[in-house]
C-alpha positions as CSV (number, residue, x, y, z in Angstrom):
1,M,80.3,88.8,216.1
2,Q,77.4,89.9,213.9
3,R,77.7,93.5,215.1
4,L,81.4,93.5,214.1
5,E,80.5,92.2,210.7
6,T,77.8,94.9,210.4
7,M,80.3,97.7,211.4
8,D,82.7,96.5,208.7
9,R,80.1,97.4,206.1
10,V,79.6,101.0,207.4
11,P,82.3,102.6,205.2
12,R,80.8,101.1,202.0
13,S,77.3,102.1,203.0
14,T,78.4,105.6,204.0
15,A,80.3,106.0,200.7
16,A,77.2,105.0,198.8
17,C,75.0,107.4,200.7
18,L,77.4,110.3,200.3
19,T,77.7,109.5,196.5
20,A,73.9,109.5,196.1
21,Q,73.6,112.8,198.0
22,A,76.5,114.5,196.2
23,L,75.2,113.5,192.8
24,N,71.5,114.2,193.8
25,I,70.5,110.8,192.3
26,G,68.7,109.2,195.2
27,Y,69.6,105.7,196.4
28,A,68.3,103.6,193.6
29,P,71.4,103.8,191.4
30,V,73.7,102.8,194.3
31,T,71.6,100.0,195.7
32,K,72.5,96.4,195.0
33,P,70.2,93.7,196.3
34,G,72.1,90.9,197.8
35,A,75.0,93.1,198.9
36,V,74.1,93.8,202.5
37,A,76.0,97.1,202.6
38,L,74.2,98.4,199.6
39,E,70.6,97.3,200.3
40,R,68.0,100.1,200.4
41,G,67.1,99.6,204.1
42,R,70.8,99.6,205.1
43,L,71.4,102.9,203.1
44,S,68.4,104.5,204.7
45,H,69.6,103.5,208.2
46,V,73.1,104.8,207.6
47,A,71.8,108.1,206.2
48,Q,69.4,108.6,209.1
49,N,71.7,107.6,211.8
50,Y,75.2,108.6,210.7
51,L,74.8,111.5,208.2
52,S,73.5,114.5,210.0
53,A,74.4,118.2,210.2
54,E,76.3,117.4,213.3
55,T,78.5,114.8,211.8
56,Y,79.1,116.9,208.7
57,A,80.2,119.8,210.9
58,L,82.5,117.5,212.9
59,A,84.1,116.2,209.6
60,N,84.4,119.7,208.0
61,A,87.2,121.1,210.2
62,P,89.8,118.4,209.4
63,L,88.8,118.5,205.7
64,I,89.4,122.3,205.6
65,E,92.8,121.9,207.4
66,E,93.9,119.3,204.9
67,Q,92.7,121.3,201.9
68,A,94.7,124.3,203.1
69,K,97.9,122.2,202.5
70,I,97.1,121.9,198.8
71,G,98.9,124.4,196.7
72,F,96.0,125.0,194.3
73,A,93.7,125.7,197.2
74,Q,96.1,128.2,198.6
75,I,96.3,130.0,195.2
76,R,92.5,130.0,194.9
77,R,92.1,131.3,198.5
78,V,94.5,134.2,197.8
79,S,92.8,135.1,194.5
80,F,89.4,134.9,196.2
81,L,90.3,137.2,199.0
82,R,91.5,140.0,196.6
C-alpha cells in the first residue's frame, strides 16, 4: 500500500524536477517541506532515477510527433527548411 501511495506522487515530483531544470533554478524554489512529493530528498531521488538521457530520448519521439500536428509548428518547419 505504501508503494502505491509513493507512486501516486511521482507525477508531481517529476513536474517539479522538470520545472527546476527547465528554468535552471535548482530545487530550492520548488521544494516544500511537509509535502512528501516536494521534499528535497524526494526530488533528488526522482531526478537521479527517472530523469536520464535515456528517458528523455524515449519521451522525445512522441512529443515530436504530436508537435508536428500543430499548425504553427508546421509553418515554422517549412520556413526553417527554406
